[in-house]
C-alpha positions as CSV (number, residue, x, y, z in Angstrom):
1,M,0.0,0.0,0.0
2,S,1.3,3.5,-0.9
3,Q,1.7,5.4,2.4
4,I,2.4,8.8,0.8
5,E,1.3,10.3,-2.5
6,L,2.3,13.7,-3.8
7,V,0.3,14.8,-6.8
8,G,1.4,17.9,-8.6
9,I,2.8,19.5,-5.4
10,S,4.1,23.0,-5.8
11,K,5.3,25.7,-3.5
12,S,5.6,29.4,-4.1
13,Y,6.3,32.2,-1.6
14,D,5.7,35.2,-3.9
15,K,3.1,33.5,-6.3
16,Q,5.6,34.2,-9.1
17,Q,8.5,31.7,-8.9
18,D,8.0,28.1,-7.7
19,V,10.4,26.8,-5.0
20,L,8.9,23.4,-5.9
21,D,7.3,22.6,-9.2
22,E,4.9,19.8,-10.1
23,I,6.3,17.1,-7.6
24,N,4.7,13.8,-8.4
25,L,5.8,11.0,-6.1
26,T,4.7,7.8,-4.4
27,I,6.4,6.5,-1.2
28,E,5.6,2.9,-0.1
29,E,4.9,1.8,3.4
30,G,8.1,0.7,5.2
31,E,10.4,2.4,2.7
32,F,13.5,4.3,3.5
33,F,13.2,7.2,1.0
34,V,15.9,9.8,0.7
35,L,15.5,13.3,-0.7
36,V,18.9,14.6,-1.9
37,G,20.1,17.7,-3.7
38,P,22.2,20.8,-3.3
39,S,21.4,23.7,-1.0
40,G,18.3,25.5,-2.2
41,S,16.9,22.6,-4.2
42,G,13.7,22.5,-2.1
43,K,14.2,19.2,-0.3
44,S,13.7,20.6,3.2
45,T,10.7,22.6,2.1
46,L,9.1,19.5,0.7
47,L,9.7,17.6,3.9
48,R,8.2,20.4,5.9
49,M,5.1,20.4,3.6
50,I,4.7,16.7,4.3
51,A,5.0,17.4,8.1
52,G,2.4,20.2,7.8
53,L,4.9,23.0,8.8
54,E,4.7,24.6,5.4
55,E,1.5,25.5,3.4
56,I,1.0,23.7,0.1
57,S,0.6,26.2,-2.8
58,G,-0.7,23.6,-5.3
59,G,-1.4,19.9,-5.7
60,I,-2.5,17.2,-3.2
61,L,-0.7,15.5,-0.4
62,K,-2.1,12.1,0.6
63,I,-1.1,9.9,3.6
64,N,-2.7,6.5,3.6
65,G,-5.1,7.6,0.9
66,K,-6.4,10.6,2.8
67,S,-5.8,14.2,1.7
68,M,-3.6,16.1,4.3
69,N,-3.4,19.5,2.7
70,H,-5.3,21.2,5.6
71,I,-4.7,18.7,8.4
72,P,-2.6,20.2,11.2
73,P,0.8,18.6,12.0
74,K,-0.4,17.1,15.3
75,D,-3.0,15.1,13.5
76,R,-0.8,13.6,10.8
77,N,0.5,10.7,13.0
78,L,4.2,11.3,12.2
79,S,7.4,12.2,14.0
80,M,10.2,14.5,12.9
81,V,13.9,14.7,13.7
82,F,15.5,18.1,13.1
83,Q,19.0,19.1,12.2
84,N,19.5,20.9,15.5
85,Y,17.9,18.1,17.6
86,A,15.3,20.4,19.0
87,L,15.8,19.2,22.6
88,Y,14.4,21.1,25.7
89,P,17.5,22.3,27.5
90,H,15.8,22.5,30.9
91,L,14.5,18.9,30.7
92,S,16.4,15.7,31.4
93,V,17.1,13.1,28.7
94,K,14.2,11.0,30.1
95,E,11.8,14.0,30.1
96,N,12.8,15.0,26.5
97,I,12.2,11.4,25.3
98,L,8.8,11.2,27.0
99,F,7.6,14.8,26.3
100,G,5.4,13.8,23.3
101,L,3.8,10.8,25.1
102,K,2.9,13.0,28.1
103,A,1.2,15.5,25.7
104,K,-0.8,12.6,24.2
105,K,-1.7,11.4,27.7
106,V,-0.3,7.9,27.1
107,D,-0.6,5.6,30.2
108,K,2.3,6.0,32.7
109,Q,3.2,2.3,32.7
110,E,3.2,2.2,28.9
111,R,5.4,5.4,28.8
112,Q,7.9,3.7,31.1
113,R,8.0,0.5,29.0
114,R,8.6,2.5,25.8
115,L,11.3,4.6,27.5
116,L,13.3,1.7,28.7
117,E,13.1,0.0,25.3
118,A,14.2,3.1,23.4
119,A,16.9,3.9,25.8
120,E,18.4,0.4,25.6
121,M,18.2,0.5,21.8
122,M,20.0,3.8,21.5
123,G,22.5,3.3,24.3
124,L,21.0,6.0,26.6
125,T,20.2,3.9,29.7
126,E,23.0,5.5,31.8
127,L,22.2,9.0,30.6
128,L,18.5,9.4,31.3
129,E,18.9,11.9,34.2
130,R,21.4,14.1,32.4
131,K,20.5,17.5,30.7
132,P,21.2,18.1,27.0
133,R,24.1,20.4,27.8
134,E,25.9,17.5,29.5
135,L,25.8,15.4,26.3
136,S,27.9,15.2,23.2
137,G,26.5,15.9,19.7
138,G,26.1,12.2,19.0
139,Q,24.3,11.6,22.3
140,R,21.9,14.4,21.7
141,Q,21.2,13.0,18.3
142,R,20.4,9.6,19.9
143,V,18.0,11.3,22.3
144,A,16.2,12.9,19.3
145,L,16.0,9.4,17.7
146,A,14.8,7.8,21.0
147,R,11.9,10.4,21.1
148,T,11.0,9.2,17.6
149,I,11.1,5.5,18.7
150,V,8.8,6.0,21.7
151,S,6.2,7.9,19.6
152,Q,5.7,4.7,17.5
153,A,4.5,6.9,14.6
154,P,4.4,4.9,11.4
155,L,6.0,7.8,9.5
156,C,9.2,9.5,10.4
157,L,10.7,12.6,8.8
158,M,14.4,13.5,9.2
159,D,15.9,16.8,8.1
160,E,19.7,16.5,7.8
161,P,20.0,15.0,11.3
162,L,23.7,14.1,11.0
163,S,25.2,17.2,9.4
164,N,26.5,18.6,12.8
165,L,28.4,15.4,13.6
166,D,32.0,14.5,12.9
167,A,32.7,12.0,10.1
168,K,33.3,8.9,12.3
169,L,30.2,9.5,14.3
170,R,28.2,10.2,11.2
171,A,29.2,6.9,9.7
172,N,28.1,5.0,12.8
173,M,24.8,6.9,13.1
174,R,24.0,6.1,9.5
175,I,24.2,2.4,10.4
176,Q,22.1,2.9,13.6
177,I,19.3,4.8,11.8
178,R,19.1,2.2,9.1
179,R,19.0,-0.6,11.6
180,L,16.3,1.2,13.6
181,Q,14.1,1.8,10.6
182,K,14.2,-1.8,9.6
183,K,13.6,-3.1,13.1
184,I,10.6,-0.9,13.7
185,G,9.3,-1.1,10.1
186,M,8.4,2.6,9.9
187,T,8.4,4.6,6.7
188,L,11.3,7.1,6.8
189,I,11.8,10.1,4.6
190,Y,15.3,11.4,5.0
191,V,16.6,14.7,3.7
192,T,20.3,15.2,3.1
193,H,22.7,17.1,0.8
194,D,25.3,14.4,1.3
195,Q,25.1,11.9,-1.6
196,V,27.2,9.3,0.4
197,E,24.4,9.2,3.0
198,A,21.8,8.9,0.3
199,M,23.7,6.1,-1.5
200,T,24.3,4.1,1.7
201,M,21.0,4.5,3.5
202,G,18.1,4.8,1.0
203,D,15.9,2.1,-0.6
204,R,15.2,4.7,-3.2
205,I,16.6,8.2,-3.8
206,M,15.0,11.3,-5.3
207,V,17.4,13.9,-6.7
208,L,16.1,17.4,-6.6
209,N,17.5,20.5,-8.3
210,D,15.9,23.9,-8.6
211,G,12.7,22.6,-7.2
212,K,12.3,19.9,-9.9
213,I,12.7,16.1,-9.8
214,Q,15.8,15.0,-11.7
215,Q,15.5,11.3,-11.1
216,V,13.9,8.8,-8.7
217,G,15.3,5.2,-8.3
218,K,17.4,2.8,-6.5
219,P,20.9,4.1,-5.4
220,I,22.8,1.7,-7.8
221,T,20.5,2.7,-10.7
222,L,21.2,6.4,-10.2
223,Y,24.9,5.6,-10.0
224,N,25.0,3.4,-13.1
225,E,22.3,5.1,-15.2
226,P,22.0,8.8,-14.3
227,T,19.2,10.3,-16.3
228,N,21.2,13.5,-17.0
229,L,24.5,15.3,-16.4
230,F,23.3,16.8,-13.1
231,V,22.6,13.4,-11.5
232,A,25.8,12.0,-13.0
233,S,27.9,14.7,-11.4
234,F,26.0,14.8,-8.1
235,I,25.7,11.1,-7.3
236,G,29.1,9.3,-6.6
237,S,32.2,10.2,-4.7
238,P,34.3,11.4,-6.3
239,K,31.9,12.7,-8.9
240,M,31.8,11.3,-12.4
241,N,34.6,12.5,-14.7
242,I,33.0,14.5,-17.5
243,G,34.4,15.7,-20.9
244,L,33.3,17.1,-24.2
245,A,33.6,14.6,-27.0
246,K,32.9,13.9,-30.7
247,F,32.8,10.8,-32.9
248,S,35.3,10.5,-35.8
249,K,33.6,8.4,-38.4
250,E,36.7,8.2,-40.5
251,N,39.0,7.0,-37.7
252,K,36.3,5.1,-35.8
253,E,37.2,6.7,-32.5
254,I,35.8,8.9,-29.8
255,I,37.8,12.1,-29.3
256,V,37.5,13.5,-25.7
257,E,38.5,17.1,-24.9
258,N,40.6,17.1,-28.2
259,Q,43.1,15.0,-26.3
260,L,42.0,11.4,-25.8
261,H,41.4,9.2,-28.8
262,I,39.4,6.1,-27.8
263,P,39.0,3.5,-30.6
264,V,35.4,2.1,-31.0
265,D,33.7,-0.3,-33.4
266,S,30.7,0.8,-35.5
267,A,28.2,-1.3,-33.7
268,F,29.1,0.4,-30.4
269,V,28.3,3.9,-31.7
270,K,25.3,3.2,-33.9
271,D,23.0,5.2,-31.7
272,I,25.7,7.8,-30.6
273,H,27.3,9.2,-33.8
274,V,24.0,10.9,-34.8
275,H,24.4,13.3,-31.9
276,K,26.9,16.0,-32.9
277,Q,27.2,17.6,-29.4
278,L,28.4,14.8,-27.1
279,T,29.5,14.8,-23.5
280,I,31.0,11.6,-22.1
281,G,31.3,10.5,-18.5
282,I,33.4,7.8,-16.8
283,R,33.6,6.8,-13.1
284,A,36.8,7.1,-11.2
285,E,37.1,3.3,-10.7
286,H,36.9,2.8,-14.5
287,L,40.1,4.8,-15.1
288,K,42.3,1.8,-14.7
289,P,46.1,1.5,-14.5
290,G,47.6,0.9,-18.0
291,T,50.0,-1.7,-19.0
292,N,52.2,0.5,-21.3
293,E,50.5,-0.9,-24.4
294,N,49.7,1.1,-27.5
295,K,46.1,1.5,-26.5
296,D,47.0,3.1,-23.2
297,H,46.6,6.9,-22.6
298,F,49.5,8.7,-20.9
299,L,48.1,11.3,-18.6
300,E,49.9,13.8,-16.4
301,V,49.4,13.6,-12.7
302,V,48.3,16.8,-11.0
303,N,47.5,15.5,-7.5
304,V,47.9,12.2,-5.5
305,E,46.0,11.2,-2.3
306,Q,47.3,8.1,-0.5
307,L,44.3,6.7,1.4
308,G,45.9,3.5,2.6
309,N,43.6,1.0,1.0
310,E,43.5,2.9,-2.3
311,T,45.2,5.8,-4.1
312,S,43.2,8.7,-5.6
313,I,45.0,10.3,-8.6
314,A,43.9,13.5,-10.4
315,F,44.8,14.1,-14.1
316,D,44.4,17.1,-16.4
317,V,42.2,16.1,-19.4
318,G,41.8,19.1,-21.6
319,S,39.9,21.7,-19.5
320,E,38.7,19.1,-17.1
321,L,40.2,17.5,-13.9
322,W,39.6,13.7,-13.9
323,T,40.0,11.5,-10.8
324,A,41.0,7.8,-10.8
325,K,40.7,5.4,-7.8
326,W,43.3,2.6,-7.9
327,P,43.2,-0.2,-5.2
328,G,46.3,-0.4,-3.0
329,Q,49.2,2.0,-2.6
330,W,50.9,3.5,-5.7
331,S,54.2,5.3,-5.8
332,I,53.1,8.1,-8.2
333,H,54.3,11.7,-8.1
334,V,52.8,15.0,-9.4
335,G,54.1,15.8,-12.9
336,Q,54.6,12.2,-13.8
337,K,52.9,10.8,-16.9
338,V,51.4,7.4,-16.2
339,P,49.6,4.9,-18.5
340,V,45.8,4.8,-18.0
341,Q,43.4,2.4,-19.6
342,I,40.0,3.8,-20.8
343,L,37.6,1.2,-22.3
344,P,34.7,2.4,-24.5
345,E,32.3,0.1,-22.7
346,N,32.8,2.1,-19.5
347,L,31.8,5.4,-21.1
348,L,28.4,7.1,-20.6
349,F,27.2,9.3,-23.4
350,F,25.1,12.5,-22.8
351,N,23.6,15.1,-25.2
352,S,25.7,18.2,-24.5
353,E,22.8,20.6,-25.3
354,T,20.1,19.0,-23.2
355,G,22.3,17.1,-20.7
356,E,20.1,14.0,-21.1
357,L,21.6,10.5,-21.1
358,I,22.0,8.9,-24.5
359,Q,23.7,5.6,-23.5
360,S,24.8,4.3,-20.1
361,A,28.0,2.3,-19.6
362,L,27.6,-1.2,-21.2
363,K,29.7,-2.9,-18.5
364,D,27.5,-1.5,-15.7
365,K,24.4,-2.8,-17.5
366,E,25.9,-6.3,-17.7
367,Q,26.9,-6.2,-14.0
368,E,23.4,-5.1,-12.9
369,V,21.7,-7.9,-14.9
370,F,24.1,-10.4,-13.5
371,A,23.4,-9.2,-10.0
372,T,19.7,-9.6,-10.4
């Protein structure tokens, strides 16, 4: 059953320019759904409209088949976790967690049962009598999550809840939130600007830009088959390597940034050569170490990052900066020219004028079919 339906949802503050434009979306019950996009894309505004904290300018919002456009937040049977935790500083951890249940006049014995269960789940049992000022950022975040757990609302909204945490704690909390969502079985809508969070947490992702939906799908689909250049450059870390390209029919090759000449056979480009304005994309892991053969491309290194388990290497390719990720530790220096293997089956092709995808990487298609 579809728990949330957004039909033609729009938002405008001045009745002239839409912050959100014609959002059509269905979110299933029990789904972990992520809204991702750059700052100002409208993702937090959309979340607040679902919560009832922002007025809907146009369209219909349904929860469990019922229109919610004019239903106040308290009657929508949902919980929300904010970026700033929204804890009451004068109340203890215990009182913060139980605040909503007291307001709803839940039985005292039931409140205690839910409190102990949530505190144990979030590792807060020893902290129940402390005030928020005595807690670390991660502990405060866990209090906000515990408050969500005890509410037992079937729908939870989270607005960039991890953005104030350090990297190590953020990675741990991603796991905890994902485990919590699956254990309770709630529907979770999660807003973030961090595409790594989106990729690692969501069952499905919606990419927003300038108030418009760019693509909705499984994380791996968005990674392998981005619908346009915006999604291609936004999803993935590091971002996809991009370059202007053209097809040389005479030499049967793709020429990238007037520098790289990649041989291709006619069958491979049958749907590509008709497009005069081409942009190609290739993921960092597909720029592979060469073997000093004639088909290798010798690229000049402009930056090296030794990460221990892998080496990140940046190259100048025409006017673009391309990044490769090579497993292990490589003794490579800035200014050195190293052989790089670029296979045509790893290339994605986009229309340079519209930005739309023409053809995704053939190898990724094969891998996805094999995985299913």
